[in-house]
N, C-alpha and C positions, 0 to 999 in steps of 0.2 A: 389573459391578454393575447390578442392575435399577433402572430409573428409572420413577417414577410421574408421570404428567402429568394434572392435573385440568383440567376445563373446565366451563363452564355457569354460572358465577357471574354475578351482576349485581344490578340493582335490581328489586324486585318489591313490589307493594302487599300489605298485610295481607289474608289470605284467599286469596291467589293461590298459584300453583304454580311450581316450578322443578325442573329435572332436572340433576343434576351427573353428570359422567362422569369416570372415572379409568381410563386405559389403562396397563398395565404393559408395558415393553419386553420383547422376546424372542419366540421362536416359540411357546412354551407357558408357562403359569404353573405353577410347581413349588412354590409356597408352601403354607402351611397355611391362611391366611385373609387377607382384605382387608376394609377398612372405612373408617370416617370418624371423625375427631375434629374438634372445632370449638373456636375460641377467640374469645370475645366481648371487646369493648374493656374493658380493665382487669381481666380475669378469666383464670384459668388454663385451659389446654386441658382439655376434657372429652370423654369418650366419647360418640359418637352412635349408631353402628350398626356391625355387623360381619357377615360372612358366611363360613362355612367352605367352602372351595373344593370339596372333594370331595363333601360331602353337601348343600350348599346351605342348611344350617341358619343361621338369622339370629338376632341378638340386638340389641335396641334399648334405648336409655336411656328411662326412663319418660317423660321430658318430650317425646319425639318419637314414642313408641309410638302407633300408630293413625293417624299423620299422614305418617310417612316410610316408604318401602318401598325396601329394598335388594335388588338382583338382580345376576346375573352373566351374562356372555356368554363362555363358555369359548373359543369359536373366535376371539374378538377380544381375549382377555386383559383384559377390561374389566368394571368394575362400574359400576352406575348407582344413584344415590340420587335417587329420586323424592320430592320434598318438596311436600306438599299442606297446605292450610289454614295457611299460614305466618303467624306472629305476629312482632311486633317483637323479641321475645326470641330469635328464631332468628338475628338478625343476628350474624354472626361470620365469621371466616376458617375455611373448611372445608378440612381436610387429609386427603388420601387416605393410607392406611397399608397396609402389607403385613407379614406375619409369615413369615419364611423360616427363622429359626434359633432364636429364643427360645421358651421355654415359659413360661407364666404366665397370669395372669388376662386374659381377653379384653378387659376394660374398662380395663386398665392401659396407659398410654402406653409404659411400659418394656418391654412385651411385644413391641412392634413395632419392627423393625429398619430399615425402609425407609419414608421419608416423602416425600410430594410437597411442592411449594412452597406450596400453598394457593391457594384461590380465594375471593374475597370475595362474600358474600351479604348484601345489605342489604334489610331488610324495612321499608317505610315504613308509618306508621299513618295 
């Protein structure tokens, strides 16, 4: 079973930047897409961003569009979420996700079959 390991979370001041990394185990990535969901305190998990592995096409939630950038490194089976202009509302546990088997909406959590443990991002005002 493929494992996803996130890193890069921490405390950052509003207006600052942070880069999250997610590495998938294995020699090569054979899935459809990788991305990120996030869960703020007291709220349900929500879609943040995703990238189609083969084409590199990205999709962003409106609330992060223009501030977050998702990229991939095929040689390292790794995706990076560059977060800029952070605001307190971005405070959440960020979960790396991968889709290997399921078909469905990219923004739906049920579409993704593999989840990381999450990394905490806290944005102070």
